[in-house]
Legacy VTK file of the C-alpha trace (Angstrom):
# vtk DataFile Version 3.0
C-alpha trace
ASCII
DATASET POLYDATA
POINTS 346 float
-11.563 5.840 14.839
-10.665 2.201 15.376
-7.053 1.248 14.687
-5.868 -2.245 13.762
-2.242 -3.156 14.401
-0.004 -6.097 15.242
3.582 -6.359 16.437
4.178 -9.250 14.023
5.741 -6.888 11.492
8.875 -6.537 13.649
10.398 -9.754 12.336
10.630 -8.158 8.897
13.645 -5.940 9.343
17.396 -5.639 9.187
17.851 -6.098 5.438
19.497 -3.774 2.951
18.181 -2.350 -0.311
19.793 -1.018 -3.463
19.027 2.693 -3.878
20.212 3.599 -7.364
24.003 3.411 -6.946
24.467 2.222 -3.354
23.291 -0.290 -0.772
21.494 1.292 2.179
19.478 0.029 5.167
15.832 -0.420 4.184
13.734 2.689 4.619
10.756 0.480 5.457
11.865 -0.424 8.967
9.968 -1.395 12.123
10.649 1.970 13.760
8.185 3.572 11.355
5.330 1.951 13.248
6.642 3.193 16.594
6.562 6.779 15.357
3.017 6.408 14.043
1.666 4.728 17.170
3.268 7.333 19.422
1.741 10.193 17.462
-1.693 8.551 17.372
-1.686 8.109 21.148
-0.672 11.731 21.663
-3.775 12.924 19.827
-6.067 10.477 21.600
-6.342 7.910 18.806
-5.540 5.044 21.106
-8.291 2.509 20.439
-5.839 -0.053 19.058
-7.008 -3.592 18.324
-5.332 -6.820 17.277
-6.256 -8.288 13.884
-8.286 -11.432 13.471
-7.027 -14.292 11.328
-8.781 -14.844 8.006
-6.784 -17.637 6.413
-5.526 -17.596 2.852
-8.880 -17.608 1.032
-9.325 -13.797 0.796
-5.663 -13.452 -0.222
-6.092 -16.030 -2.985
-9.101 -14.080 -4.249
-6.541 -11.452 -5.347
-3.171 -13.178 -5.668
-1.895 -16.202 -7.612
-1.600 -19.371 -5.528
1.933 -20.124 -6.725
3.005 -16.592 -5.844
1.556 -16.871 -2.333
3.304 -20.234 -1.825
6.562 -18.584 -2.905
6.136 -15.787 -0.339
5.606 -18.375 2.386
8.575 -20.594 1.507
11.165 -18.235 -0.015
13.290 -17.568 3.044
13.344 -21.199 4.125
14.591 -22.244 0.703
17.199 -19.478 0.742
18.417 -20.427 4.217
18.683 -24.079 3.194
21.111 -23.070 0.438
23.089 -20.289 2.136
22.528 -20.795 5.854
21.098 -18.337 8.385
22.162 -14.750 8.774
21.633 -13.389 5.267
18.634 -12.015 3.421
17.111 -13.355 0.214
16.789 -11.216 -2.876
16.717 -11.792 -6.618
19.944 -12.229 -8.583
18.188 -11.598 -11.881
14.668 -10.891 -13.103
12.578 -12.686 -15.693
12.762 -11.265 -19.192
10.518 -11.372 -22.231
11.383 -14.409 -24.308
12.553 -16.426 -21.307
10.581 -19.153 -19.558
8.568 -17.362 -16.871
7.651 -20.558 -15.008
9.715 -21.027 -11.839
11.433 -24.332 -11.121
12.429 -25.737 -7.738
15.271 -23.221 -7.348
14.589 -20.295 -5.024
16.513 -18.143 -7.522
14.020 -18.923 -10.273
11.167 -18.075 -7.901
12.727 -14.763 -6.919
13.319 -13.996 -10.604
9.751 -14.868 -11.550
7.837 -13.373 -8.644
9.708 -10.120 -7.832
10.362 -7.119 -10.046
12.972 -5.180 -8.035
15.500 -5.557 -5.211
13.334 -3.804 -2.602
11.515 -6.927 -1.401
14.096 -8.859 0.625
13.188 -11.899 2.714
14.385 -12.484 6.271
13.149 -15.071 8.813
10.146 -12.975 9.911
9.041 -11.720 6.509
6.236 -14.214 5.822
4.651 -13.695 9.240
4.737 -9.931 8.698
3.254 -10.273 5.200
0.562 -12.649 6.369
-0.599 -10.601 9.337
-0.433 -7.328 7.411
-3.156 -8.747 5.178
-5.115 -9.690 8.305
-4.795 -6.108 9.559
-6.427 -4.945 6.316
-9.109 -7.642 6.407
-9.979 -6.878 10.035
-10.555 -3.256 9.049
-12.791 -4.405 6.207
-14.801 -6.557 8.595
-15.296 -3.672 11.031
-16.499 -1.355 8.273
-18.853 -4.120 7.138
-20.238 -4.275 10.664
-21.004 -0.562 10.674
-17.839 1.286 11.707
-17.616 4.640 9.957
-13.831 4.755 9.730
-10.955 2.366 10.445
-7.190 2.699 10.166
-5.402 -0.520 9.196
-1.814 0.128 10.230
-0.233 -2.327 7.805
3.413 -3.174 7.445
4.748 -4.234 4.980
2.785 -1.944 2.648
1.088 -3.341 -0.444
0.157 -1.096 -3.363
3.066 -2.098 -5.627
2.201 -5.813 -5.414
0.159 -7.261 -8.278
-1.373 -10.691 -8.829
1.967 -12.509 -8.956
4.685 -9.881 -8.491
6.224 -8.306 -5.393
8.256 -5.101 -5.421
8.731 -1.703 -3.814
8.567 -3.043 -0.219
5.211 -4.659 -1.123
4.466 -8.390 -1.088
0.682 -8.742 -0.763
-1.597 -5.899 -1.845
-3.410 -5.102 1.395
-5.701 -2.419 -0.047
-6.695 -4.637 -2.976
-7.363 -7.585 -0.663
-9.643 -5.361 1.420
-11.384 -3.994 -1.695
-12.064 -7.489 -3.004
-13.356 -8.541 0.403
-15.863 -5.675 0.304
-17.056 -6.891 -3.085
-17.310 -10.478 -1.866
-19.335 -9.250 1.117
-21.874 -7.585 -1.161
-20.622 -4.065 -1.913
-21.565 -3.167 -5.483
-18.897 -0.517 -5.985
-15.622 0.105 -4.157
-13.305 3.070 -4.690
-9.595 3.084 -3.892
-7.928 6.468 -3.423
-4.134 6.182 -3.457
-2.324 9.225 -2.054
1.143 7.672 -1.797
3.941 9.560 -3.560
4.588 6.542 -5.789
2.035 5.185 -8.210
0.305 2.019 -7.014
1.130 0.001 -10.106
0.045 -3.251 -8.481
-3.381 -1.964 -7.502
-3.920 -0.512 -10.967
-3.023 -3.802 -12.651
-5.308 -5.820 -10.395
-8.421 -3.787 -11.240
-7.577 -2.329 -14.652
-10.203 -4.317 -16.547
-12.947 -4.022 -13.913
-15.699 -1.483 -13.352
-16.681 -2.594 -9.850
-13.512 -1.149 -8.274
-12.508 2.403 -9.188
-8.809 3.170 -8.749
-7.743 6.830 -8.443
-4.118 7.727 -7.758
-2.166 10.912 -7.033
1.574 10.433 -7.483
4.834 11.578 -9.032
5.204 11.561 -12.811
6.402 8.142 -14.051
8.927 9.922 -16.293
10.676 11.068 -13.112
9.940 8.565 -10.376
9.469 4.935 -9.380
7.826 2.709 -10.621
8.612 4.507 -13.912
6.564 2.285 -16.256
2.988 2.959 -15.093
0.992 5.883 -13.742
0.417 8.000 -16.843
-2.701 10.153 -17.108
-3.550 8.330 -20.336
-4.190 5.042 -18.476
-7.980 4.898 -18.093
-8.638 1.154 -17.820
-9.475 -1.393 -20.490
-12.448 -3.511 -21.532
-15.200 -3.249 -18.953
-12.762 -1.248 -16.843
-12.450 1.564 -19.381
-12.997 4.822 -17.528
-12.546 3.303 -14.072
-8.850 4.073 -13.616
-7.747 7.665 -13.069
-4.149 8.798 -12.592
-3.091 12.273 -11.506
0.701 12.431 -12.015
2.484 15.546 -10.730
6.036 16.887 -11.164
8.813 16.838 -8.606
8.589 19.744 -6.210
4.766 19.729 -6.089
3.471 21.818 -3.175
0.114 21.822 -1.438
-1.469 24.408 -3.724
-1.078 22.146 -6.762
-1.624 18.922 -4.867
-4.902 20.225 -3.448
-6.263 20.785 -6.947
-5.386 17.223 -7.981
-6.907 15.835 -4.791
-10.110 17.802 -5.379
-10.337 16.388 -8.910
-9.715 12.859 -7.637
-12.386 13.198 -4.979
-14.814 14.565 -7.571
-14.259 11.449 -9.670
-14.941 9.244 -6.649
-18.059 11.219 -5.750
-19.432 10.739 -9.262
-18.768 7.004 -9.031
-20.875 6.845 -5.827
-19.130 3.871 -4.198
-20.459 1.973 -1.213
-17.107 2.244 0.560
-13.769 4.006 0.172
-10.347 2.427 0.708
-7.507 4.952 1.092
-3.977 3.763 0.338
-2.397 6.167 2.802
1.155 7.153 1.965
2.655 10.282 3.505
5.896 10.132 1.535
4.583 13.247 -0.218
6.183 15.116 2.714
8.915 17.637 1.849
11.531 15.850 3.970
10.918 12.301 2.846
14.153 10.566 1.757
12.563 8.684 -1.150
10.400 11.422 -2.672
10.493 14.926 -4.130
7.128 16.472 -3.269
6.935 19.334 -0.795
3.842 18.947 1.377
4.082 20.348 4.908
2.951 18.610 8.087
-0.051 20.929 8.404
-1.212 20.053 4.894
-2.115 16.540 5.986
-4.928 17.910 8.141
-6.446 19.242 4.921
-5.914 15.922 3.140
-7.960 14.168 5.822
-10.594 16.882 5.901
-11.104 16.777 2.135
-11.445 12.988 2.125
-14.033 13.229 4.891
-16.215 15.446 2.698
-17.127 12.353 0.674
-19.082 11.145 3.727
-18.322 7.496 2.938
-17.432 4.538 5.140
-13.649 4.829 4.894
-10.812 2.408 5.541
-7.308 3.836 5.635
-4.593 1.303 4.778
-0.997 2.288 5.538
1.421 2.443 2.633
4.609 4.579 2.490
6.179 7.412 4.451
9.836 7.340 5.499
10.699 10.708 7.047
10.919 9.135 10.487
10.835 12.247 12.665
7.719 13.680 10.999
6.038 10.433 9.981
3.839 9.974 13.023
2.493 13.510 13.083
1.819 13.438 9.348
-0.250 10.254 9.635
-2.028 11.494 12.752
-2.911 14.731 10.969
-4.616 12.889 8.120
-6.707 10.885 10.559
-7.566 13.780 12.868
-8.371 15.995 9.889
-10.704 13.280 8.685
-12.280 12.724 12.091
-12.826 16.434 12.756
-14.705 16.832 9.459
-16.667 13.578 9.572
-20.329 13.543 10.583
-20.762 12.707 14.261
LINES 1 347
346 0 1 2 3 4 5 6 7 8 9 10 11 12 13 14 15 16 17 18 19 20 21 22 23 24 25 26 27 28 29 30 31 32 33 34 35 36 37 38 39 40 41 42 43 44 45 46 47 48 49 50 51 52 53 54 55 56 57 58 59 60 61 62 63 64 65 66 67 68 69 70 71 72 73 74 75 76 77 78 79 80 81 82 83 84 85 86 87 88 89 90 91 92 93 94 95 96 97 98 99 100 101 102 103 104 105 106 107 108 109 110 111 112 113 114 115 116 117 118 119 120 121 122 123 124 125 126 127 128 129 130 131 132 133 134 135 136 137 138 139 140 141 142 143 144 145 146 147 148 149 150 151 152 153 154 155 156 157 158 159 160 161 162 163 164 165 166 167 168 169 170 171 172 173 174 175 176 177 178 179 180 181 182 183 184 185 186 187 188 189 190 191 192 193 194 195 196 197 198 199 200 201 202 203 204 205 206 207 208 209 210 211 212 213 214 215 216 217 218 219 220 221 222 223 224 225 226 227 228 229 230 231 232 233 234 235 236 237 238 239 240 241 242 243 244 245 246 247 248 249 250 251 252 253 254 255 256 257 258 259 260 261 262 263 264 265 266 267 268 269 270 271 272 273 274 275 276 277 278 279 280 281 282 283 284 285 286 287 288 289 290 291 292 293 294 295 296 297 298 299 300 301 302 303 304 305 306 307 308 309 310 311 312 313 314 315 316 317 318 319 320 321 322 323 324 325 326 327 328 329 330 331 332 333 334 335 336 337 338 339 340 341 342 343 344 345
């Protein structure tokens, strides 16, 4: 399996986040990638390649131009006002009934284009965002050229980002950018399987009225967990997208026995859709020891996750999302990929 990765993500680090009632160091930190890379090398998945540069065009096929310009300029504007050494985050968020058009103030931009306090900006954030999208697009290009499976080791993650909103550690939606690139390259149908603990609200919103991209998500119940406002089983899509969005919410404490049944149902829906390619939003924050989740999957269960996905026998691109139990993170990711590789046709 070919692995795409860049060190450019390292500049996006050192900020704090608000976790309910306290400020804590961000759980999405550069060390996550070190744990994953180390585990991949230990199991022989060491064919690691640098991403190519694709420019902004494939990003703008998914995201609003004003939003992308904000991501690029936000920290510079913040630093101009407050000086170096701090991190930028919203002071307030846009509300219904208020003007949602940003003005020249960085505060208005942060209010308009972010929906929570988990997307801080530091000097290296834009470079990390920009190259994370390239990591996803390079994987898409390799699949298009005939690779059977690729792992795009993206950081920051992306599945909470929508057309013009960043949140939940996510700035650009890497999986959605890859999915759209497949469509633009001629794929008739693309499926996205999201196995992150949190619902990919951004991905759902981006494709909710479309039938050419099927979105299927397994996640915690929105009544109990972030992002709280989307991810219900009753959300099936709208317009031409009716029937092409499938959510499988599960309660806190879910173990492998229950999760396996939901995954089997999700894979059955994808199989019936018969896509040309599968994009997997790979989050392993379903692990029992993850600090931001309440599922109870064991490290060995991730071998089965990979194996079950491989049964679809589709060209498959894995795109890294969440997973914050640092000590187990690498092995959990490696198990998904080795489980997939061991089951895939040779």
